Structure formats: C-alpha cells, structure tokens
C-alpha positions in Angstrom: -78.7 47.6 46.6 -80.9 48.6 48.9 -80.3 50.2 52.0 -81.2 48.0 54.4 -78.3 46.2 52.3 -75.8 48.6 52.3 -75.6 49.1 56.5 -75.1 45.3 56.8 -72.7 45.4 53.8 -70.4 48.2 56.2 -71.4 46.2 59.6 -69.8 43.4 57.9 -66.9 44.9 56.2 -66.7 46.2 60.4 -66.5 43.0 61.6 -63.9 41.9 58.8 -61.5 44.3 60.1 -61.7 43.5 63.3 -60.2 40.1 62.1 -57.6 41.7 59.3 -56.0 43.2 62.6 -52.9 40.9 62.7 -52.6 41.2 66.9 -56.6 40.5 67.1 -56.3 37.6 64.8 -53.5 36.1 67.2 -56.0 36.9 70.4 -58.8 34.7 68.8 -56.9 31.8 67.9 -54.9 32.1 71.3 -58.7 32.1 72.5 -60.3 29.7 70.2 -57.0 26.7 71.7 -56.8 27.7 75.2 -60.5 28.8 75.8 -59.7 30.8 78.9 -56.6 33.6 79.2 -55.5 36.7 81.0 -54.0 40.1 78.7 -50.5 38.7 81.5 -51.1 35.1 79.8 -52.2 37.1 75.7 -48.8 38.7 76.1 -46.3 36.3 77.5 -47.9 34.2 74.2 -47.9 37.1 71.6 -45.1 39.4 72.2 -46.2 42.6 73.2 -46.7 45.6 75.8 -49.3 45.0 78.2 -51.3 47.8 76.9 -50.9 46.9 73.0 -52.2 43.2 74.2 -55.3 44.9 76.3 -56.4 47.4 73.9 -56.6 44.8 71.9 -58.8 42.7 73.0 -61.0 45.9 75.1 -61.8 45.9 71.6 -62.9 42.8 70.7 -64.6 42.9 73.6 -66.5 46.0 72.7 -67.5 44.5 69.7 -68.5 41.9 71.2 -66.0 38.6 69.7 -64.8 37.8 73.2 -66.7 38.1 77.0 -64.5 38.7 80.1 -64.9 36.5 83.6 -63.7 38.3 86.6 -62.4 36.3 90.0 -60.9 37.5 92.1 -57.8 40.7 90.5 -57.5 38.6 87.5 -60.2 38.5 84.7 -60.0 35.8 82.2 -60.9 36.4 78.4 -62.8 34.3 76.5 -64.5 34.3 72.8 -68.1 35.0 72.8 -69.5 32.9 70.6 -69.0 29.6 68.2 -69.9 31.3 65.3 -66.7 33.1 66.2 -64.4 30.0 66.1 -67.0 28.4 63.3 -65.8 32.2 61.6 -62.5 31.9 62.1 -61.7 27.9 60.7 -63.6 28.4 57.5 -61.3 31.0 56.3 -58.4 28.2 57.6 -60.4 26.9 54.8 -60.1 29.0 52.3 -57.4 29.7 53.3 -56.1 25.8 52.3 -57.8 26.5 48.6 -56.7 29.9 48.0 -53.7 31.0 50.4 -50.7 31.1 47.9 -53.4 33.3 46.1 -54.1 35.3 48.6 -49.8 35.7 49.9 -49.4 37.2 46.0 -52.7 39.7 45.7 -50.8 43.0 44.8 -54.2 44.4 46.5 -52.6 43.5 49.9 -49.7 43.1 51.5 -48.7 40.8 54.7 -46.8 43.3 57.8 -46.2 46.6 58.5 
C-alpha cells in the first residue's frame, strides 16, 4: 500500500466518522429532505439543545458537507454538494440489503 493510498483511506475514514454520528447524520437527512433549514428548525425537528445542534452543523460546515446562506439575522444551512445526498441514498440502499446483519454486528453498538 503506497503513501497516497493510506492518506486517501485516512481521509475517507474521517468522512465516514462524520456520517457515523447519529446527530450529524440526522441533520444531513433533514437537509436532504427540505433543502435549507436554520439551526432552530433542526432543534425543533431533532430535539436536543441549540448549542449541540449548532456545534454539529458547524462540524459539517467545517468539513465542507454543509454550506450556509445568511439572510438578515438568520442563517440557512443546506447540503453543499449533490454527492452528499448521493452518499446518503447509497447508504440507504446498502442498508436495504445488509441492514439486519449490520444491526446484529457485535463489533459496533447502536446508541450511546
């Protein structure tokens, strides 16, 4: 395995860690469904604190998965590229064929 391949794998692992957090994944799903939402909208839909949701949105923005659009005193967030939605939909397709085995996998636990 060459150096470039290891670097690519490390970056890919970071991407999947971002998708692996339930709150960040839920935020991405909400944005994929509705296009643009404010942090307040996400808090209303997902629950949790404003600071927690805001922190996760900031993480997604820092990684380039989410973009923002200020409008007056409000900020609207949206998925930054169609490839993000494609990755979400590909994961849904994979879960349709492997979801039960993934759920039963002893290597990873669901929930906190």
